C-alpha positions in Angstrom: 48.8 -4.3 20.4 48.1 -1.3 22.7 47.9 2.2 22.6 49.4 3.9 25.9 48.5 7.1 26.6 48.3 9.2 29.7 45.8 12.0 30.3 48.9 14.8 30.0 49.7 13.1 26.5 46.1 13.4 24.8 46.3 17.2 26.4 49.7 18.0 24.6 48.3 16.3 21.7 45.4 18.7 21.5 47.6 21.6 22.3 49.2 20.6 19.4 46.2 21.2 17.1 45.2 24.3 18.8 48.8 25.4 17.8 49.2 24.1 14.5 51.9 21.4 15.0 53.8 23.0 17.7 54.4 20.5 20.4 55.9 22.1 24.0 56.9 21.2 26.9 54.1 20.7 29.0 54.3 23.2 32.2 52.4 24.9 35.1 53.9 27.5 36.0 53.3 31.5 33.6 54.7 33.6 36.1 55.8 34.4 39.6 54.0 37.4 41.0 55.0 40.1 43.8 51.6 39.2 46.2 51.6 43.2 47.2 52.1 45.1 44.3 51.1 41.9 41.3 54.5 43.1 39.7 55.7 40.0 37.3 58.8 38.6 39.4 59.5 36.0 36.6 58.3 34.6 33.7 58.7 31.4 32.3 58.5 31.2 28.4 57.0 28.1 27.0 59.7 25.4 25.6 59.1 23.7 22.0 60.0 20.3 21.8 58.7 19.7 18.0 57.5 21.8 15.3 55.4 19.9 12.2 55.6 22.0 8.7 51.5 21.0 7.7 49.5 22.9 5.6 47.4 25.4 7.8 44.4 24.2 5.6 44.7 20.9 7.4 45.3 22.4 10.7 41.7 24.5 10.1 40.0 21.4 8.7 41.1 19.4 11.9 39.5 22.1 14.3 36.6 22.6 12.4 35.8 18.7 13.0 36.7 19.2 16.7 34.3 22.1 16.8 31.7 19.7 15.2 32.1 17.2 18.2 30.9 19.7 20.3 28.3 21.9 18.5 26.2 19.2 16.5 28.1 15.5 17.7 28.3 13.3 20.5 29.7 15.8 23.1 27.1 18.8 22.5 25.4 18.2 26.1 26.5 20.2 28.7 28.9 22.3 26.2 26.9 23.6 23.8 26.2 26.9 25.2 25.9 30.9 24.0 29.2 32.0 25.9 32.1 30.2 25.6 32.4 27.5 22.5 34.6 24.5 22.7 36.0 22.1 20.2 36.9 18.7 21.1 36.6 14.7 21.0 35.1 11.9 23.2 36.6 8.7 23.3 36.6 5.1 24.8 39.4 3.2 26.0 39.2 -0.6 26.8 40.4 -1.7 30.0 43.1 -4.5 29.6 42.3 -7.7 30.9 38.4 -6.8 31.4 35.8 -7.9 29.7 33.1 -5.4 29.2 35.2 -2.4 31.0 35.7 0.5 29.4 37.2 4.0 30.3 35.2 7.3 28.9 38.0 10.1 27.8 37.2 13.7 26.9 39.5 15.9 25.7 38.8 20.1 24.7 40.0 22.7 23.8 38.2 26.9 24.5 37.2 29.2 23.6 37.6 27.9 20.1 37.4 31.4 18.4 40.2 33.0 20.8 43.4 33.6 20.0 45.9 30.4 20.7 46.9 31.8 23.8 44.1 32.2 25.8 42.6 28.8 25.3 43.0 26.5 27.4 43.4 22.3 26.8 41.3 20.0 29.1 41.7 16.1 29.4 39.2 14.5 31.1 39.9 10.6 31.9 37.0 9.1 33.9 37.7 5.5 35.3 34.1 3.7 35.3 35.2 0.0 35.9 33.0 -2.3 35.0 30.8 -1.3 32.5 30.0 -0.1 28.6 30.1 3.6 27.9 30.9 5.9 26.0 33.1 8.7 26.2 30.3 11.3 26.5 30.9 10.2 29.9 33.5 12.3 30.8 31.8 15.9 29.0 30.4 16.6 32.6 33.1 16.3 34.1 35.3 18.3 31.8 32.6 21.0 32.0 33.0 21.2 35.6 36.5 21.1 35.6 37.0 24.1 32.8 34.2 26.3 34.4 36.4 26.8 36.9 39.9 26.5 35.1 38.1 29.4 32.4 36.2 31.3 35.3 32.9 31.9 33.2 29.3 32.2 33.5 27.6 29.7 30.4 24.3 30.7 29.6 22.7 27.5 27.6 21.3 27.8 24.5 17.7 25.3 24.3 
């Protein structure tokens, strides 16, 4: 059987990990501000769709495993740096009906040590076409996206 998910599904799954079992309705808008005074005109509160009662020690272990993927695993380059730590998971997805055709996935969040309210989740799906690749192909694209989203300068470790 097939597992059919979109990048939004996968990003929401990763957000569930950062929120330790709370699944929120995806949203884009946090608040509306007056363009002149910068005062908040309207604020949008997140809506909880589902909450799981799983021991926090389990969530801690999952987060550590996701961090390992970036610190010492398949996604360490280009994400291993001295400024912002990430945690994430690479993956590949077979294209139905095409022999030896794969897509590359990467979903991650960061900053790893920041409070959950300050973390950003990004999911990247690279449609590769007719080649066998690993999930690491999407890691470089993730870095390009998250660099703009989080707005930071990264100093790479040697």
